[in-house]
Structure formats: structure tokens, C-alpha cells
C-alpha distance (Angstrom), angle and dihedral (degrees) to the residues before:
residue distance angle dihedral
M1 . . .
H2 3.73 . .
E3 3.76 124.6 .
S4 3.87 90.2 -115.9
D5 3.74 90.6 61.0
Y6 3.85 89.2 70.5
D7 3.82 92.7 46.9
Q8 3.82 94.8 56.4
P9 3.86 97.9 81.1
S10 3.82 93.1 48.2
V11 3.85 92.1 48.5
T12 3.76 91.3 48.4
T13 3.82 91.4 45.7
A14 3.83 91.4 49.0
F15 3.84 91.4 48.6
R16 3.81 92.6 50.0
H17 3.81 90.8 46.6
E18 3.86 90.7 50.5
R19 3.73 91.4 48.2
S20 3.74 92.7 49.6
V21 3.84 91.2 48.6
R22 3.76 89.9 51.8
R23 3.79 92.6 51.1
A24 3.75 92.0 47.6
L25 3.83 89.9 48.3
S26 3.76 91.0 52.5
V27 3.79 93.2 52.4
L28 3.84 91.2 42.9
D29 3.75 91.4 50.9
I30 3.85 91.7 52.9
K31 3.88 90.9 48.6
H32 3.70 92.4 45.7
Q33 3.86 90.3 53.6
R34 3.83 92.0 46.7
L35 3.82 93.2 47.5
Q36 3.81 90.9 47.9
E37 3.76 90.7 51.6
D38 3.79 92.9 48.1
I39 3.86 92.2 48.8
E40 3.81 90.1 49.7
Q41 3.75 92.1 48.6
F42 3.82 90.3 50.2
L43 3.77 91.0 50.5
H44 3.71 92.9 49.5
H45 3.90 88.5 53.9
L46 3.72 94.9 42.5
I47 3.79 91.1 97.1
L48 3.83 87.9 65.6
L49 3.78 90.4 58.0
V50 3.85 94.5 51.6
P51 3.84 106.3 64.3
T52 3.79 93.2 -179.3
A53 3.74 93.8 58.3
E54 3.79 108.3 93.3
S55 3.66 122.6 -178.3
T56 3.80 100.2 -82.3
E57 3.71 138.7 122.4
T58 3.81 91.7 -88.8
T59 3.86 94.5 52.4
P60 3.85 92.9 99.9
M61 3.81 90.0 51.8
V62 3.79 93.1 48.5
L63 3.70 92.1 48.2
K64 3.79 92.4 47.0
T65 3.86 91.3 51.4
V66 3.86 92.7 49.2
L67 3.79 88.3 45.5
E68 3.80 94.2 50.2
D69 3.83 92.8 46.4
A70 3.82 92.0 50.3
L71 3.82 91.6 46.8
K72 3.85 91.6 49.3
R73 3.84 88.2 54.1
L74 3.81 91.0 49.9
G75 3.78 89.8 59.4
D76 3.79 100.4 -146.0
P77 3.78 109.1 120.2
A78 3.90 93.6 -174.8
F79 3.71 92.4 53.6
A80 3.73 92.4 43.7
A81 3.79 89.3 53.0
L82 3.81 89.7 52.0
I83 3.77 94.7 50.4
L84 3.83 93.8 44.8
H85 3.81 91.6 47.9
T86 3.82 89.4 53.7
F87 3.73 91.9 45.4
A88 3.81 92.5 51.7
K89 3.79 90.8 49.7
Q90 3.76 91.3 51.1
Q91 3.75 91.0 49.7
G92 3.85 88.8 53.8
R93 3.77 93.2 -114.9
Q94 3.74 129.9 124.8
P95 3.87 106.7 -90.9
P96 3.79 116.7 -118.7
E97 3.73 114.6 -91.4
T98 3.83 113.1 -97.1
P99 3.87 122.9 -143.4
Q100 3.81 88.2 -112.1
Q101 3.76 91.9 56.0
R102 3.89 91.4 50.7
V103 3.80 91.4 55.9
S104 3.83 95.4 55.1
């Protein structure tokens, strides 16, 4: 037997793995874009859910407080971080640092 005969399964396995990763990435990318669009649309319509928030300078602060309180009650810190990150980007502010960003 040749040495290359032993390498064949690992090359095939690596190829299949890479192909699977690329397929998963493609689907994840589409889902990520759709979720981001949905979150942005929700945040644009948030003012309709907050009747006390009139169009003033404090409106973003009122909306953020309502949003933070609702997210605390939801009990999902990862989802809350995603929503608050998107909210900060929409407001033109630097989004809060996520734990993943602190590691890198």
C-alpha cells in the first residue's frame, strides 16, 4: 500500500466538513440578515408602543429605558445584548461592548 492510500479518508472527511461548514454559513448569513432587519424594523416602530414618548430630546432615553426594562423581564441576556447593540447603532452611538469583544 502507498502512503497516499491512508490519507484519502482524512482528505475526504476534511472536504465534506468544509462543504458542510460553508452550507451552514450560507444559511446562517441569510438568517442573520433577516433577524437584523426584523430587529431594526421593531426598533423603528418602538415609538408606537410607547405612548408617553413624545418627539422630544429625551425620546431616545425613554425608549431605551422601556426597552431595557422589557428585556430584563424577558430574561435572555444574549438576546437583550443583541437588541441593545442594534438600538445603540440606530441612535448613532457606540454600541455597548459585548463579552465576545472583550475577549478579542
